[in-house]
mmCIF file of the N, C-alpha and C atoms, coordinates in Angstrom:
data_MODEL
# 
_entry.id   MODEL 
# 
loop_
_atom_site.group_PDB 
_atom_site.id 
_atom_site.type_symbol 
_atom_site.label_atom_id 
_atom_site.label_alt_id 
_atom_site.label_comp_id 
_atom_site.label_asym_id 
_atom_site.label_entity_id 
_atom_site.label_seq_id 
_atom_site.pdbx_PDB_ins_code 
_atom_site.Cartn_x 
_atom_site.Cartn_y 
_atom_site.Cartn_z 
_atom_site.occupancy 
_atom_site.B_iso_or_equiv 
_atom_site.pdbx_formal_charge 
_atom_site.auth_seq_id 
_atom_site.auth_comp_id 
_atom_site.auth_asym_id 
_atom_site.auth_atom_id 
_atom_site.pdbx_PDB_model_num 
ATOM 1   N N  . UNK A 1 1  ? 133.870 -18.317 115.479 1.00 0.00 ? 1  UNK A N  1 
ATOM 2   C CA . UNK A 1 1  ? 134.696 -18.052 114.333 1.00 0.00 ? 1  UNK A CA 1 
ATOM 3   C C  . UNK A 1 1  ? 135.991 -17.414 114.804 1.00 0.00 ? 1  UNK A C  1 
ATOM 4   N N  . UNK A 1 2  ? 137.092 -17.885 114.304 1.00 0.00 ? 2  UNK A N  1 
ATOM 5   C CA . UNK A 1 2  ? 138.406 -17.371 114.693 1.00 0.00 ? 2  UNK A CA 1 
ATOM 6   C C  . UNK A 1 2  ? 138.712 -16.098 113.919 1.00 0.00 ? 2  UNK A C  1 
ATOM 7   N N  . UNK A 1 3  ? 139.131 -15.076 114.655 1.00 0.00 ? 3  UNK A N  1 
ATOM 8   C CA . UNK A 1 3  ? 139.463 -13.804 114.019 1.00 0.00 ? 3  UNK A CA 1 
ATOM 9   C C  . UNK A 1 3  ? 140.936 -13.796 113.645 1.00 0.00 ? 3  UNK A C  1 
ATOM 10  N N  . UNK A 1 4  ? 141.254 -13.125 112.550 1.00 0.00 ? 4  UNK A N  1 
ATOM 11  C CA . UNK A 1 4  ? 142.633 -13.055 112.093 1.00 0.00 ? 4  UNK A CA 1 
ATOM 12  C C  . UNK A 1 4  ? 143.247 -11.720 112.505 1.00 0.00 ? 4  UNK A C  1 
ATOM 13  N N  . UNK A 1 5  ? 144.556 -11.735 112.750 1.00 0.00 ? 5  UNK A N  1 
ATOM 14  C CA . UNK A 1 5  ? 145.276 -10.508 113.098 1.00 0.00 ? 5  UNK A CA 1 
ATOM 15  C C  . UNK A 1 5  ? 145.897 -9.947  111.826 1.00 0.00 ? 5  UNK A C  1 
ATOM 16  N N  . UNK A 1 6  ? 145.285 -8.921  111.286 1.00 0.00 ? 6  UNK A N  1 
ATOM 17  C CA . UNK A 1 6  ? 145.801 -8.271  110.091 1.00 0.00 ? 6  UNK A CA 1 
ATOM 18  C C  . UNK A 1 6  ? 145.406 -6.802  110.155 1.00 0.00 ? 6  UNK A C  1 
ATOM 19  N N  . UNK A 1 7  ? 146.364 -5.972  110.561 1.00 0.00 ? 7  UNK A N  1 
ATOM 20  C CA . UNK A 1 7  ? 146.071 -4.554  110.728 1.00 0.00 ? 7  UNK A CA 1 
ATOM 21  C C  . UNK A 1 7  ? 145.686 -3.884  109.417 1.00 0.00 ? 7  UNK A C  1 
ATOM 22  N N  . UNK A 1 8  ? 146.267 -4.319  108.313 1.00 0.00 ? 8  UNK A N  1 
ATOM 23  C CA . UNK A 1 8  ? 145.944 -3.738  107.020 1.00 0.00 ? 8  UNK A CA 1 
ATOM 24  C C  . UNK A 1 8  ? 144.489 -3.958  106.643 1.00 0.00 ? 8  UNK A C  1 
ATOM 25  N N  . UNK A 1 9  ? 144.019 -5.194  106.813 1.00 0.00 ? 9  UNK A N  1 
ATOM 26  C CA . UNK A 1 9  ? 142.607 -5.481  106.517 1.00 0.00 ? 9  UNK A CA 1 
ATOM 27  C C  . UNK A 1 9  ? 141.682 -4.728  107.458 1.00 0.00 ? 9  UNK A C  1 
ATOM 28  N N  . UNK A 1 10 ? 142.099 -4.596  108.710 1.00 0.00 ? 10 UNK A N  1 
ATOM 29  C CA . UNK A 1 10 ? 141.288 -3.853  109.674 1.00 0.00 ? 10 UNK A CA 1 
ATOM 30  C C  . UNK A 1 10 ? 141.143 -2.396  109.245 1.00 0.00 ? 10 UNK A C  1 
ATOM 31  N N  . UNK A 1 11 ? 142.245 -1.781  108.816 1.00 0.00 ? 11 UNK A N  1 
ATOM 32  C CA . UNK A 1 11 ? 142.204 -0.382  108.388 1.00 0.00 ? 11 UNK A CA 1 
ATOM 33  C C  . UNK A 1 11 ? 141.361 -0.229  107.121 1.00 0.00 ? 11 UNK A C  1 
ATOM 34  N N  . UNK A 1 12 ? 141.522 -1.133  106.163 1.00 0.00 ? 12 UNK A N  1 
ATOM 35  C CA . UNK A 1 12 ? 140.720 -1.081  104.941 1.00 0.00 ? 12 UNK A CA 1 
ATOM 36  C C  . UNK A 1 12 ? 139.237 -1.237  105.282 1.00 0.00 ? 12 UNK A C  1 
ATOM 37  N N  . UNK A 1 13 ? 138.918 -2.140  106.202 1.00 0.00 ? 13 UNK A N  1 
ATOM 38  C CA . UNK A 1 13 ? 137.533 -2.329  106.622 1.00 0.00 ? 13 UNK A CA 1 
ATOM 39  C C  . UNK A 1 13 ? 136.951 -1.089  107.270 1.00 0.00 ? 13 UNK A C  1 
ATOM 40  N N  . UNK A 1 14 ? 137.750 -0.430  108.108 1.00 0.00 ? 14 UNK A N  1 
ATOM 41  C CA . UNK A 1 14 ? 137.284 0.795   108.762 1.00 0.00 ? 14 UNK A CA 1 
ATOM 42  C C  . UNK A 1 14 ? 137.025 1.879   107.721 1.00 0.00 ? 14 UNK A C  1 
ATOM 43  N N  . UNK A 1 15 ? 137.953 2.045   106.780 1.00 0.00 ? 15 UNK A N  1 
ATOM 44  C CA . UNK A 1 15 ? 137.804 3.078   105.749 1.00 0.00 ? 15 UNK A CA 1 
ATOM 45  C C  . UNK A 1 15 ? 136.582 2.803   104.875 1.00 0.00 ? 15 UNK A C  1 
ATOM 46  N N  . UNK A 1 16 ? 136.429 1.550   104.428 1.00 0.00 ? 16 UNK A N  1 
ATOM 47  C CA . UNK A 1 16 ? 135.274 1.214   103.591 1.00 0.00 ? 16 UNK A CA 1 
ATOM 48  C C  . UNK A 1 16 ? 133.963 1.406   104.349 1.00 0.00 ? 16 UNK A C  1 
ATOM 49  N N  . UNK A 1 17 ? 133.953 1.068   105.621 1.00 0.00 ? 17 UNK A N  1 
ATOM 50  C CA . UNK A 1 17 ? 132.740 1.250   106.420 1.00 0.00 ? 17 UNK A CA 1 
ATOM 51  C C  . UNK A 1 17 ? 132.377 2.721   106.544 1.00 0.00 ? 17 UNK A C  1 
ATOM 52  N N  . UNK A 1 18 ? 133.368 3.556   106.818 1.00 0.00 ? 18 UNK A N  1 
ATOM 53  C CA . UNK A 1 18 ? 133.100 4.987   106.957 1.00 0.00 ? 18 UNK A CA 1 
ATOM 54  C C  . UNK A 1 18 ? 132.619 5.597   105.640 1.00 0.00 ? 18 UNK A C  1 
ATOM 55  N N  . UNK A 1 19 ? 133.245 5.213   104.533 1.00 0.00 ? 19 UNK A N  1 
ATOM 56  C CA . UNK A 1 19 ? 132.824 5.718   103.225 1.00 0.00 ? 19 UNK A CA 1 
ATOM 57  C C  . UNK A 1 19 ? 131.405 5.231   102.913 1.00 0.00 ? 19 UNK A C  1 
ATOM 58  N N  . UNK A 1 20 ? 131.137 3.958   103.181 1.00 0.00 ? 20 UNK A N  1 
ATOM 59  C CA . UNK A 1 20 ? 129.809 3.407   102.924 1.00 0.00 ? 20 UNK A CA 1 
ATOM 60  C C  . UNK A 1 20 ? 128.727 4.081   103.741 1.00 0.00 ? 20 UNK A C  1 
ATOM 61  N N  . UNK A 1 21 ? 128.999 4.304   105.026 1.00 0.00 ? 21 UNK A N  1 
ATOM 62  C CA . UNK A 1 21 ? 128.015 4.979   105.880 1.00 0.00 ? 21 UNK A CA 1 
ATOM 63  C C  . UNK A 1 21 ? 127.776 6.405   105.387 1.00 0.00 ? 21 UNK A C  1 
ATOM 64  N N  . UNK A 1 22 ? 128.863 7.099   105.070 1.00 0.00 ? 22 UNK A N  1 
ATOM 65  C CA . UNK A 1 22 ? 128.737 8.494   104.640 1.00 0.00 ? 22 UNK A CA 1 
ATOM 66  C C  . UNK A 1 22 ? 127.934 8.619   103.348 1.00 0.00 ? 22 UNK A C  1 
ATOM 67  N N  . UNK A 1 23 ? 128.190 7.745   102.403 1.00 0.00 ? 23 UNK A N  1 
ATOM 68  C CA . UNK A 1 23 ? 127.518 7.872   101.107 1.00 0.00 ? 23 UNK A CA 1 
ATOM 69  C C  . UNK A 1 23 ? 126.075 7.360   101.131 1.00 0.00 ? 23 UNK A C  1 
ATOM 70  N N  . UNK A 1 24 ? 125.750 6.513   102.081 1.00 0.00 ? 24 UNK A N  1 
ATOM 71  C CA . UNK A 1 24 ? 124.362 6.052   102.196 1.00 0.00 ? 24 UNK A CA 1 
ATOM 72  C C  . UNK A 1 24 ? 123.537 7.046   103.008 1.00 0.00 ? 24 UNK A C  1 
ATOM 73  N N  . UNK A 1 25 ? 124.109 7.616   104.050 1.00 0.00 ? 25 UNK A N  1 
ATOM 74  C CA . UNK A 1 25 ? 123.356 8.487   104.955 1.00 0.00 ? 25 UNK A CA 1 
ATOM 75  C C  . UNK A 1 25 ? 123.303 9.932   104.465 1.00 0.00 ? 25 UNK A C  1 
ATOM 76  N N  . UNK A 1 26 ? 124.330 10.405  103.770 1.00 0.00 ? 26 UNK A N  1 
ATOM 77  C CA . UNK A 1 26 ? 124.395 11.809  103.358 1.00 0.00 ? 26 UNK A CA 1 
ATOM 78  C C  . UNK A 1 26 ? 123.181 12.259  102.537 1.00 0.00 ? 26 UNK A C  1 
ATOM 79  N N  . UNK A 1 27 ? 122.729 11.513  101.535 1.00 0.00 ? 27 UNK A N  1 
ATOM 80  C CA . UNK A 1 27 ? 121.515 11.951  100.815 1.00 0.00 ? 27 UNK A CA 1 
ATOM 81  C C  . UNK A 1 27 ? 120.276 11.982  101.705 1.00 0.00 ? 27 UNK A C  1 
ATOM 82  N N  . UNK A 1 28 ? 120.219 11.106  102.703 1.00 0.00 ? 28 UNK A N  1 
ATOM 83  C CA . UNK A 1 28 ? 119.076 11.122  103.622 1.00 0.00 ? 28 UNK A CA 1 
ATOM 84  C C  . UNK A 1 28 ? 119.092 12.369  104.492 1.00 0.00 ? 28 UNK A C  1 
ATOM 85  N N  . UNK A 1 29 ? 120.271 12.787  104.924 1.00 0.00 ? 29 UNK A N  1 
ATOM 86  C CA . UNK A 1 29 ? 120.384 14.017  105.709 1.00 0.00 ? 29 UNK A CA 1 
ATOM 87  C C  . UNK A 1 29 ? 120.025 15.220  104.848 1.00 0.00 ? 29 UNK A C  1 
ATOM 88  N N  . UNK A 1 30 ? 120.484 15.226  103.591 1.00 0.00 ? 30 UNK A N  1 
ATOM 89  C CA . UNK A 1 30 ? 120.137 16.324  102.683 1.00 0.00 ? 30 UNK A CA 1 
ATOM 90  C C  . UNK A 1 30 ? 118.627 16.384  102.456 1.00 0.00 ? 30 UNK A C  1 
ATOM 91  N N  . UNK A 1 31 ? 117.962 15.222  102.461 1.00 0.00 ? 31 UNK A N  1 
ATOM 92  C CA . UNK A 1 31 ? 116.513 15.187  102.252 1.00 0.00 ? 31 UNK A CA 1 
ATOM 93  C C  . UNK A 1 31 ? 115.773 15.872  103.398 1.00 0.00 ? 31 UNK A C  1 
ATOM 94  N N  . UNK A 1 32 ? 116.341 15.831  104.591 1.00 0.00 ? 32 UNK A N  1 
ATOM 95  C CA . UNK A 1 32 ? 115.705 16.505  105.723 1.00 0.00 ? 32 UNK A CA 1 
ATOM 96  C C  . UNK A 1 32 ? 115.705 18.023  105.532 1.00 0.00 ? 32 UNK A C  1 
ATOM 97  N N  . UNK A 1 33 ? 116.593 18.533  104.683 1.00 0.00 ? 33 UNK A N  1 
ATOM 98  C CA . UNK A 1 33 ? 116.661 19.966  104.428 1.00 0.00 ? 33 UNK A CA 1 
ATOM 99  C C  . UNK A 1 33 ? 116.018 20.345  103.096 1.00 0.00 ? 33 UNK A C  1 
ATOM 100 N N  . UNK A 1 34 ? 115.182 19.452  102.560 1.00 0.00 ? 34 UNK A N  1 
ATOM 101 C CA . UNK A 1 34 ? 114.391 19.779  101.391 1.00 0.00 ? 34 UNK A CA 1 
ATOM 102 C C  . UNK A 1 34 ? 115.000 19.402  100.054 1.00 0.00 ? 34 UNK A C  1 
ATOM 103 N N  . UNK A 1 35 ? 116.155 18.787  100.030 1.00 0.00 ? 35 UNK A N  1 
ATOM 104 C CA . UNK A 1 35 ? 116.781 18.365  98.773  1.00 0.00 ? 35 UNK A CA 1 
ATOM 105 C C  . UNK A 1 35 ? 116.199 17.017  98.354  1.00 0.00 ? 35 UNK A C  1 
ATOM 106 N N  . UNK A 1 36 ? 116.366 16.678  97.083  1.00 0.00 ? 36 UNK A N  1 
ATOM 107 C CA . UNK A 1 36 ? 115.908 15.371  96.619  1.00 0.00 ? 36 UNK A CA 1 
ATOM 108 C C  . UNK A 1 36 ? 116.967 14.314  96.943  1.00 0.00 ? 36 UNK A C  1 
ATOM 109 N N  . UNK A 1 37 ? 116.515 13.097  97.120  1.00 0.00 ? 37 UNK A N  1 
ATOM 110 C CA . UNK A 1 37 ? 117.428 11.996  97.416  1.00 0.00 ? 37 UNK A CA 1 
ATOM 111 C C  . UNK A 1 37 ? 118.009 11.485  96.103  1.00 0.00 ? 37 UNK A C  1 
ATOM 112 N N  . UNK A 1 38 ? 119.324 11.638  95.959  1.00 0.00 ? 38 UNK A N  1 
ATOM 113 C CA . UNK A 1 38 ? 120.012 11.201  94.754  1.00 0.00 ? 38 UNK A CA 1 
ATOM 114 C C  . UNK A 1 38 ? 121.253 10.436  95.161  1.00 0.00 ? 38 UNK A C  1 
ATOM 115 N N  . UNK A 1 39 ? 121.343 9.194   94.736  1.00 0.00 ? 39 UNK A N  1 
ATOM 116 C CA . UNK A 1 39 ? 122.528 8.380   94.981  1.00 0.00 ? 39 UNK A CA 1 
ATOM 117 C C  . UNK A 1 39 ? 123.332 8.295   93.691  1.00 0.00 ? 39 UNK A C  1 
ATOM 118 N N  . UNK A 1 40 ? 124.616 8.605   93.770  1.00 0.00 ? 40 UNK A N  1 
ATOM 119 C CA . UNK A 1 40 ? 125.518 8.525   92.623  1.00 0.00 ? 40 UNK A CA 1 
ATOM 120 C C  . UNK A 1 40 ? 126.714 7.680   93.018  1.00 0.00 ? 40 UNK A C  1 
ATOM 121 N N  . UNK A 1 41 ? 127.164 6.842   92.110  1.00 0.00 ? 41 UNK A N  1 
ATOM 122 C CA . UNK A 1 41 ? 128.329 6.004   92.377  1.00 0.00 ? 41 UNK A CA 1 
ATOM 123 C C  . UNK A 1 41 ? 129.477 6.431   91.465  1.00 0.00 ? 41 UNK A C  1 
ATOM 124 N N  . UNK A 1 42 ? 130.141 7.506   91.848  1.00 0.00 ? 42 UNK A N  1 
ATOM 125 C CA . UNK A 1 42 ? 131.343 7.998   91.176  1.00 0.00 ? 42 UNK A CA 1 
ATOM 126 C C  . UNK A 1 42 ? 131.154 8.202   89.676  1.00 0.00 ? 42 UNK A C  1 
ATOM 127 N N  . UNK A 1 43 ? 129.928 8.386   89.234  1.00 0.00 ? 43 UNK A N  1 
ATOM 128 C CA . UNK A 1 43 ? 129.656 8.578   87.822  1.00 0.00 ? 43 UNK A CA 1 
ATOM 129 C C  . UNK A 1 43 ? 129.767 7.310   86.995  1.00 0.00 ? 43 UNK A C  1 
ATOM 130 N N  . UNK A 1 44 ? 129.919 6.166   87.651  1.00 0.00 ? 44 UNK A N  1 
ATOM 131 C CA . UNK A 1 44 ? 130.094 4.901   86.928  1.00 0.00 ? 44 UNK A CA 1 
ATOM 132 C C  . UNK A 1 44 ? 128.783 4.159   86.698  1.00 0.00 ? 44 UNK A C  1 
ATOM 133 N N  . UNK A 1 45 ? 127.829 4.355   87.575  1.00 0.00 ? 45 UNK A N  1 
ATOM 134 C CA . UNK A 1 45 ? 126.539 3.662   87.477  1.00 0.00 ? 45 UNK A CA 1 
ATOM 135 C C  . UNK A 1 45 ? 125.429 4.694   87.344  1.00 0.00 ? 45 UNK A C  1 
ATOM 136 N N  . UNK A 1 46 ? 124.276 4.268   86.849  1.00 0.00 ? 46 UNK A N  1 
ATOM 137 C CA . UNK A 1 46 ? 123.143 5.203   86.790  1.00 0.00 ? 46 UNK A CA 1 
ATOM 138 C C  . UNK A 1 46 ? 122.729 5.621   88.196  1.00 0.00 ? 46 UNK A C  1 
ATOM 139 N N  . UNK A 1 47 ? 122.155 6.810   88.302  1.00 0.00 ? 47 UNK A N  1 
ATOM 140 C CA . UNK A 1 47 ? 121.678 7.286   89.597  1.00 0.00 ? 47 UNK A CA 1 
ATOM 141 C C  . UNK A 1 47 ? 120.535 6.409   90.084  1.00 0.00 ? 47 UNK A C  1 
ATOM 142 N N  . UNK A 1 48 ? 120.372 6.317   91.383  1.00 0.00 ? 48 UNK A N  1 
ATOM 143 C CA . UNK A 1 48 ? 119.250 5.601   91.965  1.00 0.00 ? 48 UNK A CA 1 
ATOM 144 C C  . UNK A 1 48 ? 119.649 4.281   92.588  1.00 0.00 ? 48 UNK A C  1 
ATOM 145 N N  . UNK A 1 49 ? 118.810 3.272   92.354  1.00 0.00 ? 49 UNK A N  1 
ATOM 146 C CA . UNK A 1 49 ? 118.991 1.974   93.004  1.00 0.00 ? 49 UNK A CA 1 
ATOM 147 C C  . UNK A 1 49 ? 120.321 1.299   92.692  1.00 0.00 ? 49 UNK A C  1 
ATOM 148 N N  . UNK A 1 50 ? 120.818 1.319   91.454  1.00 0.00 ? 50 UNK A N  1 
ATOM 149 C CA . UNK A 1 50 ? 122.127 0.675   91.215  1.00 0.00 ? 50 UNK A CA 1 
ATOM 150 C C  . UNK A 1 50 ? 123.248 1.311   92.039  1.00 0.00 ? 50 UNK A C  1 
ATOM 151 N N  . UNK A 1 51 ? 123.234 2.618   92.143  1.00 0.00 ? 51 UNK A N  1 
ATOM 152 C CA . UNK A 1 51 ? 124.263 3.309   92.923  1.00 0.00 ? 51 UNK A CA 1 
ATOM 153 C C  . UNK A 1 51 ? 124.101 3.042   94.415  1.00 0.00 ? 51 UNK A C  1 
ATOM 154 N N  . UNK A 1 52 ? 122.870 3.070   94.901  1.00 0.00 ? 52 UNK A N  1 
ATOM 155 C CA . UNK A 1 52 ? 122.634 2.763   96.316  1.00 0.00 ? 52 UNK A CA 1 
ATOM 156 C C  . UNK A 1 52 ? 123.089 1.351   96.636  1.00 0.00 ? 52 UNK A C  1 
ATOM 157 N N  . UNK A 1 53 ? 122.804 0.406   95.751  1.00 0.00 ? 53 UNK A N  1 
ATOM 158 C CA . UNK A 1 53 ? 123.224 -0.975  95.957  1.00 0.00 ? 53 UNK A CA 1 
ATOM 159 C C  . UNK A 1 53 ? 124.739 -1.091  96.011  1.00 0.00 ? 53 UNK A C  1 
ATOM 160 N N  . UNK A 1 54 ? 125.435 -0.402  95.124  1.00 0.00 ? 54 UNK A N  1 
ATOM 161 C CA . UNK A 1 54 ? 126.899 -0.448  95.115  1.00 0.00 ? 54 UNK A CA 1 
ATOM 162 C C  . UNK A 1 54 ? 127.469 0.103   96.414  1.00 0.00 ? 54 UNK A C  1 
ATOM 163 N N  . UNK A 1 55 ? 126.939 1.233   96.901  1.00 0.00 ? 55 UNK A N  1 
ATOM 164 C CA . UNK A 1 55 ? 127.430 1.793   98.164  1.00 0.00 ? 55 UNK A CA 1 
ATOM 165 C C  . UNK A 1 55 ? 127.093 0.879   99.332  1.00 0.00 ? 55 UNK A C  1 
ATOM 166 N N  . UNK A 1 56 ? 125.940 0.247   99.308  1.00 0.00 ? 56 UNK A N  1 
ATOM 167 C CA . UNK A 1 56 ? 125.572 -0.678  100.379 1.00 0.00 ? 56 UNK A CA 1 
ATOM 168 C C  . UNK A 1 56 ? 126.497 -1.895  100.390 1.00 0.00 ? 56 UNK A C  1 
ATOM 169 N N  . UNK A 1 57 ? 126.879 -2.377  99.211  1.00 0.00 ? 57 UNK A N  1 
ATOM 170 C CA . UNK A 1 57 ? 127.808 -3.510  99.133  1.00 0.00 ? 57 UNK A CA 1 
ATOM 171 C C  . UNK A 1 57 ? 129.169 -3.112  99.700  1.00 0.00 ? 57 UNK A C  1 
ATOM 172 N N  . UNK A 1 58 ? 129.626 -1.905  99.406  1.00 0.00 ? 58 UNK A N  1 
ATOM 173 C CA . UNK A 1 58 ? 130.899 -1.431  99.960  1.00 0.00 ? 58 UNK A CA 1 
ATOM 174 C C  . UNK A 1 58 ? 130.807 -1.340  101.483 1.00 0.00 ? 58 UNK A C  1 
ATOM 175 N N  . UNK A 1 59 ? 129.687 -0.863  101.994 1.00 0.00 ? 59 UNK A N  1 
ATOM 176 C CA . UNK A 1 59 ? 129.490 -0.796  103.438 1.00 0.00 ? 59 UNK A CA 1 
ATOM 177 C C  . UNK A 1 59 ? 129.536 -2.188  104.058 1.00 0.00 ? 59 UNK A C  1 
ATOM 178 N N  . UNK A 1 60 ? 128.859 -3.140  103.462 1.00 0.00 ? 60 UNK A N  1 
ATOM 179 C CA . UNK A 1 60 ? 128.832 -4.507  103.995 1.00 0.00 ? 60 UNK A CA 1 
ATOM 180 C C  . UNK A 1 60 ? 130.227 -5.135  103.948 1.00 0.00 ? 60 UNK A C  1 
ATOM 181 N N  . UNK A 1 61 ? 130.959 -4.926  102.865 1.00 0.00 ? 61 UNK A N  1 
ATOM 182 C CA . UNK A 1 61 ? 132.324 -5.463  102.767 1.00 0.00 ? 61 UNK A CA 1 
ATOM 183 C C  . UNK A 1 61 ? 133.187 -4.887  103.883 1.00 0.00 ? 61 UNK A C  1 
ATOM 184 N N  . UNK A 1 62 ? 133.080 -3.590  104.117 1.00 0.00 ? 62 UNK A N  1 
ATOM 185 C CA . UNK A 1 62 ? 133.843 -2.963  105.193 1.00 0.00 ? 62 UNK A CA 1 
ATOM 186 C C  . UNK A 1 62 ? 133.487 -3.536  106.555 1.00 0.00 ? 62 UNK A C  1 
ATOM 187 N N  . UNK A 1 63 ? 132.205 -3.713  106.813 1.00 0.00 ? 63 UNK A N  1 
ATOM 188 C CA . UNK A 1 63 ? 131.776 -4.261  108.098 1.00 0.00 ? 63 UNK A CA 1 
ATOM 189 C C  . UNK A 1 63 ? 132.231 -5.705  108.276 1.00 0.00 ? 63 UNK A C  1 
ATOM 190 N N  . UNK A 1 64 ? 132.220 -6.477  107.206 1.00 0.00 ? 64 UNK A N  1 
ATOM 191 C CA . UNK A 1 64 ? 132.694 -7.862  107.283 1.00 0.00 ? 64 UNK A CA 1 
ATOM 192 C C  . UNK A 1 64 ? 134.191 -7.888  107.591 1.00 0.00 ? 64 UNK A C  1 
ATOM 193 N N  . UNK A 1 65 ? 134.964 -7.040  106.918 1.00 0.00 ? 65 UNK A N  1 
ATOM 194 C CA . UNK A 1 65 ? 136.405 -6.992  107.185 1.00 0.00 ? 65 UNK A CA 1 
ATOM 195 C C  . UNK A 1 65 ? 136.688 -6.605  108.632 1.00 0.00 ? 65 UNK A C  1 
ATOM 196 N N  . UNK A 1 66 ? 135.936 -5.666  109.160 1.00 0.00 ? 66 UNK A N  1 
ATOM 197 C CA . UNK A 1 66 ? 136.137 -5.269  110.556 1.00 0.00 ? 66 UNK A CA 1 
ATOM 198 C C  . UNK A 1 66 ? 135.756 -6.405  111.493 1.00 0.00 ? 66 UNK A C  1 
ATOM 199 N N  . UNK A 1 67 ? 134.702 -7.132  111.172 1.00 0.00 ? 67 UNK A N  1 
ATOM 200 C CA . UNK A 1 67 ? 134.233 -8.179  112.077 1.00 0.00 ? 67 UNK A CA 1 
ATOM 201 C C  . UNK A 1 67 ? 135.112 -9.431  112.060 1.00 0.00 ? 67 UNK A C  1 
ATOM 202 N N  . UNK A 1 68 ? 135.837 -9.689  110.969 1.00 0.00 ? 68 UNK A N  1 
ATOM 203 C CA . UNK A 1 68 ? 136.660 -10.912 110.923 1.00 0.00 ? 68 UNK A CA 1 
ATOM 204 C C  . UNK A 1 68 ? 138.099 -10.680 111.359 1.00 0.00 ? 68 UNK A C  1 
ATOM 205 N N  . UNK A 1 69 ? 138.469 -9.437  111.664 1.00 0.00 ? 69 UNK A N  1 
ATOM 206 C CA . UNK A 1 69 ? 139.832 -9.156  112.088 1.00 0.00 ? 69 UNK A CA 1 
ATOM 207 C C  . UNK A 1 69 ? 139.850 -8.742  113.553 1.00 0.00 ? 69 UNK A C  1 
ATOM 208 N N  . UNK A 1 70 ? 140.983 -9.023  114.191 1.00 0.00 ? 70 UNK A N  1 
ATOM 209 C CA . UNK A 1 70 ? 141.165 -8.595  115.576 1.00 0.00 ? 70 UNK A CA 1 
ATOM 210 C C  . UNK A 1 70 ? 141.382 -7.093  115.592 1.00 0.00 ? 70 UNK A C  1 
ATOM 211 N N  . UNK A 1 71 ? 141.078 -6.458  116.727 1.00 0.00 ? 71 UNK A N  1 
ATOM 212 C CA . UNK A 1 71 ? 141.299 -5.007  116.822 1.00 0.00 ? 71 UNK A CA 1 
ATOM 213 C C  . UNK A 1 71 ? 142.758 -4.642  116.535 1.00 0.00 ? 71 UNK A C  1 
ATOM 214 N N  . UNK A 1 72 ? 142.950 -3.406  116.126 1.00 0.00 ? 72 UNK A N  1 
ATOM 215 C CA . UNK A 1 72 ? 144.290 -2.933  115.799 1.00 0.00 ? 72 UNK A CA 1 
ATOM 216 C C  . UNK A 1 72 ? 145.218 -3.077  116.994 1.00 0.00 ? 72 UNK A C  1 
ATOM 217 N N  . UNK A 1 73 ? 146.450 -3.492  116.712 1.00 0.00 ? 73 UNK A N  1 
ATOM 218 C CA . UNK A 1 73 ? 147.427 -3.599  117.798 1.00 0.00 ? 73 UNK A CA 1 
ATOM 219 C C  . UNK A 1 73 ? 147.904 -2.197  118.154 1.00 0.00 ? 73 UNK A C  1 
ATOM 220 N N  . UNK A 1 74 ? 148.176 -1.988  119.422 1.00 0.00 ? 74 UNK A N  1 
ATOM 221 C CA . UNK A 1 74 ? 148.569 -0.656  119.897 1.00 0.00 ? 74 UNK A CA 1 
ATOM 222 C C  . UNK A 1 74 ? 150.049 -0.395  119.703 1.00 0.00 ? 74 UNK A C  1 
ATOM 223 N N  . UNK A 1 75 ? 150.831 -1.420  119.480 1.00 0.00 ? 75 UNK A N  1 
ATOM 224 C CA . UNK A 1 75 ? 152.271 -1.241  119.269 1.00 0.00 ? 75 UNK A CA 1 
ATOM 225 C C  . UNK A 1 75 ? 153.045 -1.228  120.577 1.00 0.00 ? 75 UNK A C  1 
ATOM 226 N N  . UNK A 1 76 ? 152.362 -1.303  121.698 1.00 0.00 ? 76 UNK A N  1 
ATOM 227 C CA . UNK A 1 76 ? 153.045 -1.325  122.994 1.00 0.00 ? 76 UNK A CA 1 
ATOM 228 C C  . UNK A 1 76 ? 153.437 -2.742  123.335 1.00 0.00 ? 76 UNK A C  1 
ATOM 229 N N  . UNK A 1 77 ? 154.594 -2.903  123.901 1.00 0.00 ? 77 UNK A N  1 
ATOM 230 C CA . UNK A 1 77 ? 155.018 -4.228  124.368 1.00 0.00 ? 77 UNK A CA 1 
ATOM 231 C C  . UNK A 1 77 ? 154.845 -4.269  125.880 1.00 0.00 ? 77 UNK A C  1 
ATOM 232 N N  . UNK A 1 78 ? 154.177 -5.297  126.336 1.00 0.00 ? 78 UNK A N  1 
ATOM 233 C CA . UNK A 1 78 ? 153.908 -5.405  127.771 1.00 0.00 ? 78 UNK A CA 1 
ATOM 234 C C  . UNK A 1 78 ? 154.658 -6.552  128.359 1.00 0.00 ? 78 UNK A C  1 
# 
């Protein structure tokens, strides 16, 4: 598969991936310290599976964007 050079999409993919990882893993880390596992999606969806699914979809979208774009250009001319 041919990768596209688009720094904007690469940055958006990185940001979405980091947000997705953080929001999926954070409740699991809190559970290790005795808290209950609660997934919330910005107050827009009911708590639980719908919210977890939404965050997982955001994570997958971010990972897809990162995988279909070339790495960020360094800006150096060689």
